[in-house]
C-alpha positions as YAML, in Angstrom:
chain: A
units: angstrom
residues:
- id: 1
  name: UNK
  ca: [-27.77, -21.18, 5.53]
- id: 2
  name: UNK
  ca: [-27.95, -22.44, 8.89]
- id: 3
  name: UNK
  ca: [-26.70, -20.47, 11.82]
- id: 4
  name: UNK
  ca: [-27.00, -17.21, 9.61]
- id: 5
  name: UNK
  ca: [-25.87, -14.85, 12.58]
- id: 6
  name: UNK
  ca: [-22.52, -16.91, 12.84]
- id: 7
  name: UNK
  ca: [-21.93, -16.64, 9.21]
- id: 8
  name: UNK
  ca: [-22.51, -12.86, 9.18]
- id: 9
  name: UNK
  ca: [-20.10, -12.23, 12.24]
- id: 10
  name: UNK
  ca: [-17.53, -14.23, 10.50]
- id: 11
  name: UNK
  ca: [-17.89, -12.18, 7.29]
- id: 12
  name: UNK
  ca: [-17.43, -8.94, 9.04]
- id: 13
  name: UNK
  ca: [-14.61, -10.16, 11.16]
- id: 14
  name: UNK
  ca: [-12.93, -11.33, 7.76]
- id: 15
  name: UNK
  ca: [-13.61, -7.82, 6.27]
- id: 16
  name: UNK
  ca: [-12.06, -6.10, 9.50]
- id: 17
  name: UNK
  ca: [-8.88, -8.22, 9.34]
- id: 18
  name: UNK
  ca: [-8.55, -7.62, 5.67]
- id: 19
  name: UNK
  ca: [-8.81, -3.93, 6.42]
- id: 20
  name: UNK
  ca: [-6.16, -4.03, 9.02]
- id: 21
  name: UNK
  ca: [-3.95, -6.20, 6.87]
- id: 22
  name: UNK
  ca: [-4.14, -3.40, 4.19]
- id: 23
  name: UNK
  ca: [-3.30, -0.63, 6.73]
- id: 24
  name: UNK
  ca: [-0.25, -2.55, 8.04]
- id: 25
  name: UNK
  ca: [1.05, -3.44, 4.65]
- id: 26
  name: UNK
  ca: [0.72, 0.24, 3.40]
- id: 27
  name: UNK
  ca: [2.14, 1.93, 6.44]
- id: 28
  name: UNK
  ca: [4.86, -0.48, 6.57]
- id: 29
  name: UNK
  ca: [5.85, 0.15, 2.90]
- id: 30
  name: UNK
  ca: [5.92, 3.87, 3.61]
- id: 31
  name: UNK
  ca: [7.87, 3.59, 6.67]
- id: 32
  name: UNK
  ca: [10.40, 1.16, 4.99]
- id: 33
  name: UNK
  ca: [10.72, 3.59, 2.01]
- id: 34
  name: UNK
  ca: [11.47, 6.64, 4.17]
- id: 35
  name: UNK
  ca: [13.84, 4.53, 6.69]
- id: 36
  name: UNK
  ca: [15.76, 3.24, 3.33]
- id: 37
  name: UNK
  ca: [15.84, 6.79, 1.87]
- id: 38
  name: UNK
  ca: [17.21, 8.55, 5.03]
- id: 39
  name: UNK
  ca: [18.95, 5.88, 7.01]
- id: 40
  name: UNK
  ca: [21.17, 8.06, 9.04]
- id: 41
  name: UNK
  ca: [18.38, 10.39, 10.18]
- id: 42
  name: UNK
  ca: [15.36, 8.24, 10.59]
- id: 43
  name: UNK
  ca: [16.55, 4.81, 11.72]
- id: 44
  name: UNK
  ca: [17.10, 5.90, 15.28]
- id: 45
  name: UNK
  ca: [13.79, 7.87, 15.24]
- id: 46
  name: UNK
  ca: [11.85, 4.79, 14.14]
- id: 47
  name: UNK
  ca: [9.04, 5.08, 16.78]
- id: 48
  name: UNK
  ca: [8.47, 8.61, 15.94]
- id: 49
  name: UNK
  ca: [8.31, 8.03, 12.23]
- id: 50
  name: UNK
  ca: [5.73, 5.46, 12.92]
- id: 51
  name: UNK
  ca: [3.70, 7.57, 14.94]
- id: 52
  name: UNK
  ca: [3.88, 10.50, 12.35]
- id: 53
  name: UNK
  ca: [2.82, 8.21, 9.26]
- id: 54
  name: UNK
  ca: [0.03, 6.70, 11.46]
- id: 55
  name: UNK
  ca: [-1.14, 10.00, 12.43]
- id: 56
  name: UNK
  ca: [-0.88, 11.36, 8.91]
- id: 57
  name: UNK
  ca: [-2.89, 8.40, 7.37]
- id: 58
  name: UNK
  ca: [-5.42, 9.07, 10.15]
- id: 59
  name: UNK
  ca: [-5.75, 12.81, 9.25]
- id: 60
  name: UNK
  ca: [-5.97, 11.71, 5.52]
- id: 61
  name: UNK
  ca: [-8.85, 9.27, 6.33]
- id: 62
  name: UNK
  ca: [-10.88, 11.86, 8.39]
- id: 63
  name: UNK
  ca: [-12.07, 13.29, 5.10]
- id: 64
  name: UNK
  ca: [-13.99, 10.16, 4.29]
- id: 65
  name: UNK
  ca: [-16.06, 10.34, 7.48]
- id: 66
  name: UNK
  ca: [-17.44, 13.74, 7.00]
- id: 67
  name: UNK
  ca: [-20.69, 14.46, 5.28]
- id: 68
  name: UNK
  ca: [-18.82, 14.95, 2.08]
- id: 69
  name: UNK
  ca: [-16.91, 11.49, 2.46]
- id: 70
  name: UNK
  ca: [-18.87, 9.63, -0.37]
- id: 71
  name: UNK
  ca: [-17.88, 12.52, -2.74]
- id: 72
  name: UNK
  ca: [-14.16, 12.04, -1.80]
- id: 73
  name: UNK
  ca: [-14.61, 8.45, -2.13]
- id: 74
  name: UNK
  ca: [-16.14, 8.77, -5.72]
- id: 75
  name: UNK
  ca: [-13.40, 11.41, -6.58]
- id: 76
  name: UNK
  ca: [-10.45, 9.19, -5.61]
- id: 77
  name: UNK
  ca: [-12.27, 6.04, -7.25]
- id: 78
  name: UNK
  ca: [-12.67, 7.82, -10.45]
- id: 79
  name: UNK
  ca: [-9.29, 9.39, -10.85]
- id: 80
  name: UNK
  ca: [-7.06, 6.78, -8.97]
- id: 81
  name: UNK
  ca: [-8.38, 3.46, -10.58]
- id: 82
  name: UNK
  ca: [-9.18, 2.08, -13.93]
- id: 83
  name: UNK
  ca: [-7.01, 2.68, -17.05]
- id: 84
  name: UNK
  ca: [-4.46, 4.95, -15.32]
- id: 85
  name: UNK
  ca: [-3.16, 2.08, -13.17]
- id: 86
  name: UNK
  ca: [-2.70, -0.17, -16.14]
- id: 87
  name: UNK
  ca: [-0.97, 2.49, -18.01]
- id: 88
  name: UNK
  ca: [1.28, 3.27, -15.32]
- id: 89
  name: UNK
  ca: [2.17, -0.37, -14.77]
- id: 90
  name: UNK
  ca: [2.86, -0.85, -18.64]
- id: 91
  name: UNK
  ca: [5.06, 2.34, -18.45]
- id: 92
  name: UNK
  ca: [7.08, 0.85, -15.46]
- id: 93
  name: UNK
  ca: [7.60, -2.30, -17.33]
- id: 94
  name: UNK
  ca: [8.72, -0.50, -20.54]
- id: 95
  name: UNK
  ca: [11.00, 1.65, -18.37]
- id: 96
  name: UNK
  ca: [12.39, -1.26, -16.52]
- id: 97
  name: UNK
  ca: [13.03, -3.22, -19.81]
- id: 98
  name: UNK
  ca: [14.67, -0.38, -21.79]
- id: 99
  name: UNK
  ca: [16.50, 1.66, -19.23]
- id: 100
  name: UNK
  ca: [17.70, -0.92, -16.86]
- id: 101
  name: UNK
  ca: [17.57, -4.06, -18.93]
- id: 102
  name: UNK
  ca: [15.71, -7.40, -18.37]
- id: 103
  name: UNK
  ca: [18.88, -9.39, -18.23]
- id: 104
  name: UNK
  ca: [20.32, -7.15, -15.27]
- id: 105
  name: UNK
  ca: [16.90, -7.28, -13.58]
- id: 106
  name: UNK
  ca: [16.78, -10.99, -13.69]
- id: 107
  name: UNK
  ca: [20.38, -11.30, -12.41]
- id: 108
  name: UNK
  ca: [19.34, -8.98, -9.56]
- id: 109
  name: UNK
  ca: [16.35, -11.17, -8.62]
- id: 110
  name: UNK
  ca: [18.49, -14.34, -8.90]
- id: 111
  name: UNK
  ca: [20.93, -12.59, -6.45]
- id: 112
  name: UNK
  ca: [18.25, -11.71, -4.11]
- id: 113
  name: UNK
  ca: [16.76, -15.06, -3.85]
- id: 114
  name: UNK
  ca: [19.92, -16.98, -3.97]
- id: 115
  name: UNK
  ca: [19.89, -18.68, -7.37]
- id: 116
  name: UNK
  ca: [17.56, -19.72, -10.10]
...
């Protein structure tokens, strides 16, 4: 390719922004779940909650930058991906369909988006 260093820089910038986006989405999901679960206690302490979640995720990530980091990565990769994710998703679908009901779920989605 012409201007090869430019393409390599753009590729790694894309990887960095993808990593940042993943971290923002995951931490935002955790914070939203906690605030929705305990609104009276945590809504006024949103800054401290955000700081605590980011600090906790940072501490969890430190295991990956040690000399045993590749072993932790292989352990997590082996036990947290693959068939277990598919089985969990299928069990969630079955639970949603049988326990809550598909028609009620469709009505809830329509209510959230404002119609069909």
